[in-house]
C-alpha positions as CSV (number, residue, x, y, z in Angstrom):
1,M,-5.3,15.7,28.9
2,A,-6.3,16.8,25.4
3,V,-4.5,15.4,22.5
4,E,-5.0,16.0,18.9
5,T,-5.7,12.6,17.3
6,S,-6.1,13.4,13.6
7,V,-3.2,15.4,12.0
8,K,-3.3,16.0,8.2
9,Q,-0.4,14.1,7.0
10,I,-1.2,13.9,3.2
11,E,-0.4,17.0,1.0
12,N,-2.7,17.4,-1.9
13,L,-1.1,18.7,-5.1
14,S,-2.8,20.2,-8.3
15,G,-2.1,22.6,-11.1
16,N,1.5,23.7,-11.8
17,D,2.8,21.9,-8.7
18,L,1.3,18.4,-9.8
19,Y,2.5,19.0,-13.4
20,N,6.1,20.0,-12.5
21,I,6.6,16.9,-10.5
22,L,5.3,14.6,-13.2
23,Y,6.9,16.4,-16.1
24,N,10.4,16.4,-14.1
25,S,9.9,12.6,-13.3
26,A,9.3,11.7,-16.8
27,Y,12.3,14.0,-17.8
28,T,14.7,12.0,-15.4
29,H,13.1,8.6,-16.3
30,K,11.7,7.8,-12.8
31,N,10.3,4.3,-12.1
32,G,7.1,3.6,-10.3
33,I,4.5,1.1,-9.5
34,M,1.0,0.8,-11.3
35,T,-1.8,-1.2,-9.5
36,Y,-5.0,-2.3,-11.1
37,L,-7.8,-4.9,-10.8
38,N,-7.9,-7.7,-13.2
39,G,-10.8,-10.3,-12.6
40,G,-11.3,-9.1,-9.2
41,K,-7.6,-9.6,-8.4
42,W,-4.9,-6.9,-7.8
43,Q,-2.2,-6.8,-10.3
44,V,1.3,-4.9,-9.7
45,V,3.6,-4.1,-12.4
46,K,6.7,-1.7,-12.4
47,I,6.7,1.1,-14.8
48,G,8.9,3.7,-16.2
49,F,8.0,7.3,-17.0
50,V,8.7,8.2,-20.6
51,R,7.0,11.7,-21.3
52,C,4.4,14.2,-20.0
53,N,2.5,16.8,-21.7
54,G,-0.7,18.8,-20.6
55,Q,-3.0,16.0,-20.8
56,F,-1.4,12.6,-21.0
57,M,1.4,10.8,-19.4
58,V,3.3,8.0,-21.4
59,V,4.7,5.2,-19.3
60,E,6.5,1.8,-20.3
61,I,6.0,-1.4,-18.7
62,L,9.1,-2.8,-17.1
63,S,7.7,-6.0,-15.3
64,G,4.8,-8.1,-15.0
65,G,4.6,-9.7,-18.4
66,L,1.5,-7.9,-19.5
67,D,-0.4,-8.6,-22.6
68,L,-1.9,-5.2,-23.1
69,S,-4.5,-6.2,-25.6
70,S,-6.1,-8.6,-23.2
71,K,-5.5,-7.5,-19.7
72,L,-6.0,-3.8,-19.9
73,R,-8.8,-1.7,-21.2
74,I,-9.3,1.9,-22.3
75,N,-10.7,3.9,-19.3
76,Q,-9.6,1.2,-16.8
77,P,-8.7,2.9,-13.4
78,V,-5.1,2.5,-12.3
79,G,-3.2,3.5,-9.4
80,I,0.4,5.0,-9.6
81,S,2.9,5.4,-7.0
82,F,6.5,6.5,-7.3
83,Q,9.1,8.3,-5.1
84,V,11.2,11.5,-5.4
85,D,13.9,12.2,-2.9
86,F,12.2,11.5,0.5
87,D,8.7,11.8,-0.7
88,K,6.2,9.4,-2.0
89,Y,3.6,10.4,-4.6
90,I,0.2,8.6,-5.3
91,F,-2.4,9.4,-7.8
92,E,-5.4,7.7,-9.7
93,S,-5.6,7.8,-13.4
94,V,-7.3,6.0,-16.3
95,I,-5.8,4.3,-19.3
96,C,-6.4,6.4,-22.5
97,G,-4.6,4.3,-25.0
98,V,-1.8,2.0,-26.0
99,E,1.6,3.1,-27.8
100,N,2.8,0.3,-30.0
101,P,6.7,-0.4,-29.6
102,V,8.6,0.8,-32.7
103,S,10.9,-2.5,-32.3
104,D,10.7,-5.8,-30.6
105,T,13.2,-4.6,-28.1
106,E,11.2,-1.8,-26.8
107,N,8.7,-2.2,-23.8
108,E,5.0,-1.8,-24.2
109,R,3.7,1.6,-23.6
110,I,0.4,3.1,-22.3
111,L,-1.1,6.6,-22.4
112,L,-2.5,7.8,-18.9
113,Q,-4.8,10.8,-18.2
114,L,-3.0,13.4,-16.3
115,P,-4.7,13.4,-12.8
116,E,-6.3,16.5,-11.5
117,K,-4.8,16.0,-8.0
118,M,-2.0,14.0,-6.4
119,Q,-1.1,13.1,-2.9
120,K,2.4,13.6,-1.5
121,I,3.4,11.6,1.6
122,H,6.7,11.8,3.3
123,R,8.7,8.6,3.1
124,R,9.1,8.5,7.1
125,A,5.3,7.6,7.0
126,Y,6.4,4.3,5.5
127,Q,8.7,3.5,8.2
128,R,7.4,0.8,10.5
129,Q,5.9,1.8,13.9
130,P,6.0,-1.0,16.5
131,V,2.5,-1.5,18.2
132,P,2.8,-0.2,21.7
133,G,3.2,-3.1,24.3
134,E,-0.1,-2.0,26.1
135,L,-2.1,-2.8,23.1
136,N,-3.0,-6.3,22.1
137,V,-4.2,-5.9,18.4
138,K,-5.4,-9.0,16.7
139,I,-5.6,-9.1,13.1
140,L,-7.7,-11.4,10.7
141,F,-6.8,-12.2,7.5
142,W,-7.9,-14.7,4.7
143,H,-6.5,-16.1,1.4
144,R,-7.3,-14.1,-1.8
145,G,-5.1,-15.4,-4.3
146,F,-1.7,-14.8,-5.8
147,L,0.1,-12.1,-7.8
148,D,2.0,-14.4,-9.9
149,K,1.2,-17.8,-11.5
150,I,1.0,-20.0,-8.4
151,S,-1.6,-22.7,-8.2
152,V,-1.1,-23.8,-4.7
153,V,-4.1,-23.3,-2.3
154,P,-3.2,-23.1,1.5
155,V,-4.5,-25.6,3.9
156,D,-6.5,-23.0,5.8
157,H,-8.3,-20.0,4.2
158,Y,-8.2,-17.6,7.0
159,W,-6.3,-17.0,10.2
160,Q,-5.9,-14.8,13.2
161,G,-2.5,-13.3,14.2
162,Q,-0.8,-10.5,16.2
163,L,-0.3,-7.1,14.7
164,L,3.4,-6.3,15.6
165,D,4.1,-3.2,13.5
166,L,2.2,-0.9,11.2
167,S,3.2,1.7,8.5
168,A,1.4,3.5,5.5
169,G,2.8,0.7,3.5
170,G,2.0,-2.5,5.3
171,V,1.9,-4.6,8.4
172,R,4.2,-7.2,10.1
173,V,2.1,-10.0,11.6
174,G,3.0,-12.9,14.2
175,I,1.3,-16.1,13.9
176,E,1.7,-19.8,15.2
177,I,4.9,-21.4,13.4
178,D,2.7,-24.5,12.6
179,K,0.8,-22.4,10.0
180,K,3.7,-21.7,7.9
181,D,2.7,-24.2,5.1
182,C,-0.4,-22.0,4.5
183,F,1.8,-19.0,3.3
184,T,3.7,-18.3,0.1
185,I,5.4,-15.1,-1.1
186,S,3.2,-13.0,-3.4
187,Q,0.2,-14.5,-1.8
188,V,-2.6,-12.0,-1.6
189,V,-4.7,-11.7,1.6
190,G,-7.6,-9.8,3.0
191,L,-7.1,-7.9,6.2
192,Q,-9.1,-6.8,9.2
193,F,-7.8,-5.1,12.3
194,T,-8.7,-2.4,14.9
195,P,-5.6,-0.7,15.6
196,L,-6.9,1.5,18.6
197,Y,-9.8,0.3,20.8
198,Y,-11.9,3.2,20.1
199,Q,-11.7,3.0,16.1
200,K,-13.8,1.2,13.6
201,P,-12.0,-1.8,12.0
202,I,-9.8,-1.2,9.1
203,L,-10.5,-3.4,6.0
204,A,-7.6,-3.8,3.4
205,E,-5.8,-6.0,0.9
206,G,-2.3,-6.9,0.6
207,H,0.3,-9.3,-0.6
208,I,3.0,-11.3,1.4
209,R,6.5,-9.8,0.8
210,Y,8.4,-11.9,3.3
211,I,8.3,-14.7,5.6
212,T,10.5,-15.5,8.5
213,E,10.3,-17.7,11.4
214,D,11.7,-17.8,15.1
215,S,11.8,-21.5,16.4
216,D,12.5,-20.5,19.9
217,K,9.4,-18.5,20.1
218,Q,7.6,-20.8,17.8
219,T,6.3,-17.8,15.8
220,L,6.0,-17.0,12.1
221,Y,6.5,-13.5,11.0
222,L,4.7,-12.3,7.8
223,G,5.5,-8.9,6.1
224,I,2.4,-7.7,4.2
225,E,2.3,-4.8,1.9
226,F,-0.9,-3.0,1.2
227,L,-2.4,-3.3,-2.3
228,G,-4.6,-0.6,-4.2
229,L,-4.8,2.2,-1.5
230,E,-4.1,4.8,-4.2
231,V,-6.8,3.5,-6.8
232,S,-9.9,5.0,-5.1
233,V,-11.2,7.5,-2.7
234,D,-11.9,5.0,-0.2
235,G,-8.4,3.6,-0.4
236,R,-6.8,7.0,0.2
237,A,-9.3,7.5,3.2
238,I,-7.8,4.2,4.6
239,L,-4.2,5.5,4.0
240,Q,-5.1,8.6,6.0
241,R,-6.3,6.5,8.8
242,L,-3.1,4.6,8.7
243,L,-1.2,7.7,8.8
244,D,-3.2,8.9,11.7
245,T,-2.8,5.5,13.7
246,V,1.1,5.5,13.2
247,K,1.1,9.0,14.6
248,E,-0.9,7.7,17.6
249,Y,1.4,4.8,18.3
250,Q,4.2,7.3,18.3
251,K,2.5,9.4,20.9
252,I,1.8,6.3,23.1
253,H,5.4,5.2,22.9
254,H,6.4,8.7,24.3
255,Q,4.0,8.4,27.2
256,P,5.8,7.1,30.4
257,D,4.4,4.2,32.3
258,L,1.2,4.1,30.2
259,S,-1.5,2.4,32.2
260,A,-4.9,1.8,31.1
261,E,-6.2,4.9,33.0
262,S,-3.5,7.1,31.2
263,M,-4.6,5.6,27.8
264,D,-8.1,6.8,28.6
265,C,-6.9,10.2,29.1
266,L,-4.7,10.1,26.0
267,F,-7.7,9.8,23.8
268,M,-9.9,12.2,25.5
269,E,-11.0,15.4,23.6
């Protein structure tokens, strides 16, 4: 049975389509997320769109406690993501300048170069898709630091867990409950997993958004959100792979009585 295994799920916007989305987002004061690297570590801040013209966007910093003069540089790459209705939009930009606040009560503002292209992804791609029961997907992850000011260092520096579900936005992982002292909210981890046996491993970074435990199953559950996929060409390629994998997981779930032999047929060209 021949099944299409790579369906283009990211729509690329440019020209007037791109500009109209950004202009309307600034006009309606949409909020978004900005990610950037500082000292080799990912930083995440909440931003608000202020205005947009033919060359630049002005955004204000809503969270993160930034000292712009020391942490952000002109021409520094940043990734921007925001949501309009049921769609998520991502693009890469660079910092062009800083706009000084008129008063002490105003948020800091920065100028971003208007991107030449932007990706549009339907929000359902960010809904979690359980890993099919026929698959046993191990995930390796290792400690990379923290997004906020936490000095605690985990007892261990790397771990292996079970990938439980996947989306374009992150993963849910199960691990032995006796490892719970190793993890903290906002902890940044590197990730490596092979979501389908015929694929190359996916390498990414993320931060822990939630931690829960099941004492009956002696399992710790970690919700990990991906970081920085919108900041580079390589990151957006990983995002496309994640979308394709979610699509394949959905196909497997709809295959009745999926044996190992039928799985081989499923992935044959």
